[in-house]
MILUM-971548 format. One record per atom (N, C-alpha, C): atom name; x, y, z negated. Coordinates in pm, whole numbers, plus 50000, padded with zeros to 5 digits. Example, Ala and Ser with C-alpha at 12.3 -4.5 7.8 and 13.67 -1.06 7.14 Angstrom:
BEGIN
('N',(51319,49431,49220))
('CA',(51230,49550,49220))
('C',(51320,49670,49220))
('N',(51285,49775,49292))
('CA',(51367,49894,49286))
('C',(51290,50003,49213))
This chain:
BEGIN
('N',(50222,51929,50327))
('CA',(50195,51909,50176))
('C',(50311,51842,50114))
('N',(50400,51913,50040))
('CA',(50510,51848,49970))
('C',(50526,51928,49822))
('N',(50621,51896,49756))
('CA',(50634,51967,49617))
('C',(50524,51942,49529))
('N',(50499,52055,49461))
('CA',(50378,52032,49354))
('C',(50247,52008,49403))
('N',(50229,52034,49544))
('CA',(50089,52014,49605))
('C',(50055,51865,49614))
('N',(50175,51784,49622))
('CA',(50146,51632,49640))
('C',(50196,51576,49509))
('N',(50103,51498,49439))
('CA',(50128,51446,49296))
('C',(50256,51346,49324))
('N',(50271,51269,49429))
('CA',(50373,51179,49433))
('C',(50501,51244,49463))
('N',(50496,51360,49540))
('CA',(50614,51438,49553))
('C',(50663,51491,49412))
('N',(50574,51535,49341))
('CA',(50606,51590,49200))
('C',(50657,51481,49113))
('N',(50597,51356,49119))
('CA',(50666,51249,49060))
('C',(50807,51224,49093))
('N',(50836,51218,49230))
('CA',(50970,51202,49283))
('C',(51075,51312,49256))
('N',(51007,51434,49227))
('CA',(51108,51553,49192))
('C',(51113,51553,49036))
('N',(51062,51469,48960))
('CA',(51070,51482,48812))
('C',(50973,51583,48761))
('N',(50883,51634,48830))
('CA',(50788,51740,48785))
('C',(50646,51669,48724))
('N',(50651,51550,48757))
('CA',(50515,51469,48676))
('C',(50568,51351,48637))
('N',(50490,51303,48526))
('CA',(50525,51186,48464))
('C',(50502,51053,48541))
('N',(50582,50961,48521))
('CA',(50548,50820,48579))
('C',(50637,50721,48508))
('N',(50583,50602,48501))
('CA',(50650,50489,48457))
('C',(50717,50415,48562))
('N',(50839,50449,48569))
('CA',(50935,50396,48700))
('C',(50938,50254,48664))
('N',(50951,50160,48774))
('CA',(50985,50015,48772))
('C',(51109,49987,48869))
('N',(51107,50084,48968))
('CA',(51230,50057,49075))
('C',(51240,50179,49142))
('N',(51374,50203,49173))
('CA',(51407,50322,49256))
('C',(51536,50288,49347))
('N',(51540,50332,49461))
('CA',(51668,50335,49545))
('C',(51670,50458,49625))
('N',(51745,50459,49739))
('CA',(51758,50574,49812))
('C',(51642,50610,49903))
('N',(51575,50486,49923))
('CA',(51440,50521,50021))
('C',(51306,50523,49942))
('N',(51288,50443,49852))
('CA',(51154,50426,49795))
('C',(51162,50417,49621))
('N',(51058,50461,49572))
('CA',(51038,50452,49430))
('C',(50922,50371,49403))
('N',(50921,50281,49304))
('CA',(50799,50205,49258))
('C',(50759,50249,49115))
('N',(50639,50267,49081))
('CA',(50584,50316,48930))
('C',(50444,50252,48919))
('N',(50401,50258,48787))
('CA',(50277,50207,48744))
('C',(50165,50289,48803))
('N',(50052,50244,48870))
('CA',(49941,50302,48895))
('C',(49870,50343,48771))
('N',(49823,50488,48771))
('CA',(49768,50548,48631))
('C',(49613,50504,48639))
('N',(49567,50441,48738))
('CA',(49429,50399,48754))
('C',(49441,50251,48790))
('N',(49495,50162,48721))
('CA',(49529,50015,48779))
('C',(49399,49936,48792))
('N',(49404,49879,48901))
('CA',(49308,49776,48929))
('C',(49307,49652,48814))
('N',(49434,49612,48796))
('CA',(49454,49518,48692))
('C',(49596,49560,48621))
('N',(49625,49525,48507))
('CA',(49751,49550,48446))
('C',(49873,49490,48531))
('N',(49978,49582,48561))
('CA',(50088,49545,48633))
('C',(50064,49606,48767))
('N',(49952,49665,48814))
('CA',(49930,49738,48948))
('C',(50044,49838,48953))
('N',(50121,49838,49062))
('CA',(50235,49938,49102))
('C',(50191,49986,49251))
('N',(50274,50101,49254))
('CA',(50276,50173,49383))
('C',(50420,50188,49435))
('N',(50447,50157,49539))
('CA',(50580,50182,49609))
('C',(50555,50297,49707))
('N',(50644,50410,49682))
('CA',(50624,50527,49766))
('C',(50755,50574,49823))
('N',(50741,50603,49943))
('CA',(50872,50640,50014))
('C',(50921,50779,49947))
('N',(51049,50809,49939))
('CA',(51096,50930,49892))
('C',(51049,51057,49970))
('N',(51065,51019,50111))
('CA',(51027,51122,50207))
('C',(50874,51141,50205))
('N',(50821,51267,50195))
('CA',(50679,51266,50209))
('C',(50637,51240,50353))
('N',(50562,51135,50353))
('CA',(50498,51091,50483))
('C',(50353,51042,50451))
('N',(50256,51133,50517))
('CA',(50108,51111,50503))
('C',(50069,50988,50539))
('N',(50117,50934,50648))
('CA',(50082,50818,50724))
('C',(50189,50724,50763))
('N',(50149,50586,50786))
('CA',(50260,50500,50803))
('C',(50328,50537,50943))
('N',(50264,50592,51043))
('CA',(50330,50629,51164))
('C',(50435,50752,51138))
('N',(50433,50798,51017))
('CA',(50533,50925,50987))
('C',(50651,50876,50939))
('N',(50662,50753,50909))
('CA',(50776,50688,50861))
('C',(50866,50621,50974))
('N',(51006,50628,50960))
('CA',(51082,50562,51044))
('C',(51068,50408,51025))
('N',(51088,50318,51120))
('CA',(51063,50176,51099))
('C',(51148,50112,50999))
('N',(51272,50157,50971))
('CA',(51355,50104,50869))
('C',(51308,50136,50719))
('N',(51231,50263,50709))
('CA',(51182,50283,50586))
('C',(51050,50210,50559))
('N',(50965,50205,50668))
('CA',(50850,50118,50654))
('C',(50880,49982,50614))
('N',(50989,49904,50686))
('CA',(51007,49786,50665))
('C',(51071,49754,50514))
('N',(51144,49863,50480))
('CA',(51199,49854,50324))
('C',(51078,49851,50225))
('N',(50983,49960,50242))
('CA',(50880,49965,50168))
('C',(50812,49827,50133))
('N',(50788,49753,50235))
('CA',(50723,49621,50241))
('C',(50828,49514,50164))
('N',(50954,49536,50194))
('CA',(51053,49431,50119))
('C',(51053,49466,49978))
('N',(51045,49588,49932))
('CA',(51050,49613,49810))
('C',(50918,49562,49738))
('N',(50796,49595,49813))
('CA',(50676,49546,49765))
('C',(50695,49396,49736))
('N',(50749,49306,49830))
('CA',(50753,49185,49813))
('C',(50841,49121,49695))
('N',(50947,49218,49663))
('CA',(51043,49173,49546))
('C',(50947,49200,49419))
('N',(50876,49305,49429))
('CA',(50802,49352,49300))
('C',(50690,49256,49290))
('N',(50628,49203,49393))
('CA',(50528,49097,49374))
('C',(50563,48973,49295))
('N',(50684,48945,49350))
('CA',(50754,48821,49286))
('C',(50790,48850,49134))
('N',(50836,48984,49095))
('CA',(50860,49022,48968))
('C',(50747,49021,48880))
('N',(50630,49054,48936))
('CA',(50498,49071,48858))
('C',(50457,48939,48824))
('N',(50481,48845,48913))
('CA',(50436,48687,48886))
('C',(50525,48645,48767))
('N',(50647,48677,48763))
('CA',(50747,48621,48654))
('C',(50729,48693,48518))
('N',(50674,48817,48529))
('CA',(50680,48902,48430))
('C',(50602,48871,48284))
('N',(50503,48778,48303))
('CA',(50403,48751,48198))
('C',(50272,48836,48203))
('N',(50261,48917,48298))
('CA',(50134,48988,48336))
('C',(50051,48881,48406))
('N',(49919,48894,48360))
('CA',(49826,48788,48413))
('C',(49825,48812,48554))
('N',(49860,48707,48636))
('CA',(49883,48729,48788))
('C',(49880,48576,48849))
('N',(49746,48540,48903))
('CA',(49749,48430,48978))
('C',(49751,48443,49155))
('N',(49760,48563,49166))
('CA',(49783,48604,49303))
('C',(49823,48748,49306))
('N',(49867,48812,49440))
('CA',(49898,48931,49449))
('C',(49844,49000,49585))
('N',(49785,49109,49590))
('CA',(49753,49177,49709))
('C',(49852,49294,49734))
('N',(49910,49298,49847))
('CA',(49980,49413,49898))
('C',(49876,49492,49982))
('N',(49854,49601,49942))
('CA',(49744,49695,50015))
('C',(49804,49827,50042))
('N',(49797,49873,50166))
('CA',(49836,50001,50221))
('C',(49713,50069,50287))
('N',(49662,50190,50240))
('CA',(49552,50243,50311))
('C',(49601,50351,50385))
('N',(49600,50362,50520))
('CA',(49665,50452,50603))
('C',(49544,50546,50665))
('N',(49524,50650,50582))
('CA',(49421,50764,50614))
('C',(49304,50751,50512))
('N',(49227,50849,50496))
('CA',(49113,50870,50404))
('C',(49011,50757,50455))
('N',(48984,50743,50576))
('CA',(48863,50648,50602))
('C',(48903,50495,50556))
('N',(49037,50474,50563))
('CA',(49088,50340,50502))
('C',(49089,50321,50358))
('N',(49062,50443,50287))
('CA',(49068,50431,50136))
('C',(49191,50512,50075))
('N',(49270,50580,50153))
('CA',(49382,50647,50096))
('C',(49331,50768,50032))
('N',(49370,50774,49896))
('CA',(49336,50893,49821))
('C',(49441,50997,49803))
('N',(49556,50962,49800))
('CA',(49667,51051,49790))
('C',(49742,51065,49928))
('N',(49735,51177,49982))
('CA',(49804,51175,50126))
('C',(49958,51184,50133))
('N',(50007,51077,50060))
('CA',(50155,51046,50069))
('C',(50155,50891,50073))
('N',(50188,50832,50174))
('CA',(50181,50694,50198))
('C',(50229,50609,50082))
('N',(50154,50504,50034))
('CA',(50212,50431,49934))
('C',(50151,50284,49943))
('N',(50235,50193,49901))
('CA',(50188,50039,49909))
('C',(50148,50000,49764))
('N',(50028,49960,49753))
('CA',(49983,49899,49625))
('C',(50029,49751,49606))
('N',(50071,49729,49502))
('CA',(50119,49582,49456))
('C',(50014,49547,49346))
('N',(49927,49466,49376))
('CA',(49823,49441,49274))
('C',(49803,49302,49229))
('N',(49842,49274,49102))
('CA',(49826,49138,49042))
('C',(49669,49102,49035))
('N',(49658,48977,49098))
('CA',(49510,48942,49084))
('C',(49505,48803,49011))
('N',(49373,48786,48962))
('CA',(49336,48654,48890))
('C',(49190,48641,48915))
('N',(49151,48511,48904))
('CA',(49008,48479,48929))
('C',(48919,48554,48825))
('N',(48815,48610,48907))
('CA',(48705,48684,48804))
('C',(48757,48826,48767))
('N',(48860,48880,48832))
('CA',(48896,49017,48795))
('C',(48803,49110,48855))
('N',(48717,49087,48935))
('CA',(48610,49194,48968))
('C',(48639,49263,49097))
('N',(48772,49260,49139))
('CA',(48801,49338,49253))
('C',(48782,49267,49388))
('N',(48749,49336,49479))
('CA',(48747,49246,49608))
('C',(48710,49338,49730))
('N',(48702,49294,49848))
('CA',(48670,49370,49965))
('C',(48532,49349,49989))
('N',(48461,49442,50048))
('CA',(48315,49439,50087))
('C',(48319,49423,50235))
('N',(48256,49341,50300))
('CA',(48235,49314,50441))
('C',(48106,49374,50485))
('N',(48104,49432,50612))
('CA',(47982,49480,50674))
('C',(47904,49351,50713))
('N',(47783,49359,50752))
('CA',(47712,49240,50796))
('C',(47756,49188,50922))
('N',(47804,49270,51000))
('CA',(47856,49224,51143))
('C',(48000,49126,51120))
('N',(48053,49136,51015))
('CA',(48165,49067,50984))
('C',(48150,48911,51005))
('N',(48037,48874,50965))
('CA',(48014,48727,50979))
('C',(47951,48682,51117))
('N',(47951,48772,51218))
('CA',(47934,48737,51349))
('C',(48046,48748,51430))
('N',(48106,48643,51464))
('CA',(48247,48632,51544))
('C',(48212,48690,51684))
('N',(48305,48777,51724))
('CA',(48303,48840,51861))
('C',(48339,48717,51964))
('N',(48297,48726,52074))
('CA',(48341,48626,52188))
('C',(48497,48662,52229))
('N',(48555,48560,52280))
('CA',(48687,48574,52322))
('C',(48705,48697,52430))
('N',(48602,48711,52497))
('CA',(48625,48836,52611))
('C',(48636,48963,52540))
('N',(48556,48985,52428))
('CA',(48544,49114,52336))
('C',(48704,49113,52284))
('N',(48743,49004,52236))
('CA',(48877,49016,52142))
('C',(48981,49043,52256))
('N',(48987,48984,52378))
('CA',(49081,49023,52473))
('C',(49087,49155,52523))
('N',(48977,49214,52527))
('CA',(48948,49352,52564))
('C',(49038,49457,52478))
('N',(48998,49423,52337))
('CA',(49065,49513,52243))
('C',(49229,49478,52251))
('N',(49250,49343,52241))
('CA',(49389,49312,52257))
('C',(49472,49387,52358))
('N',(49410,49382,52486))
('CA',(49470,49444,52598))
('C',(49489,49597,52566))
('N',(49372,49662,52519))
('CA',(49388,49806,52484))
('C',(49505,49837,52386))
('N',(49531,49755,52280))
('CA',(49630,49766,52192))
('C',(49781,49731,52247))
('N',(49774,49643,52341))
('CA',(49905,49610,52412))
('C',(49943,49737,52496))
('N',(49853,49789,52554))
('CA',(49868,49900,52660))
('C',(49925,50030,52548))
('N',(49869,50044,52438))
('CA',(49906,50149,52362))
('C',(50039,50129,52292))
('N',(50089,50021,52287))
('CA',(50231,49977,52239))
('C',(50327,50010,52340))
('N',(50297,50031,52459))
('CA',(50383,50070,52580))
('C',(50451,49950,52647))
């Protein structure tokens, strides 16, 4: 999915409107059209990449570096901002709605109504053996 079939690719190609905030050779940042709070930005790689694993490590790192710079800029901008969430949803089950990877930079303030919901099991801590079992599985998958 590239070109006009991807809204972010259309923005990057100048075929769809966006309020640009930052651009370089690897990423572009623009205002989210459905902001959680005023100042909500999206940082998008220029290369169409549906998932984080589809990016080269340098571009992935750069995406977060730009997100960090933008978070600091939002705090200085006069936008109401007592904190910032950097949020990346990798895949539809994680909440990704546009299949072109993007990092949300979300200004936050007390009482803004946004937050995470946790399932009831979240409040029951697993024992160390269960954590170690999962850790070992992840270590093996890393190679």
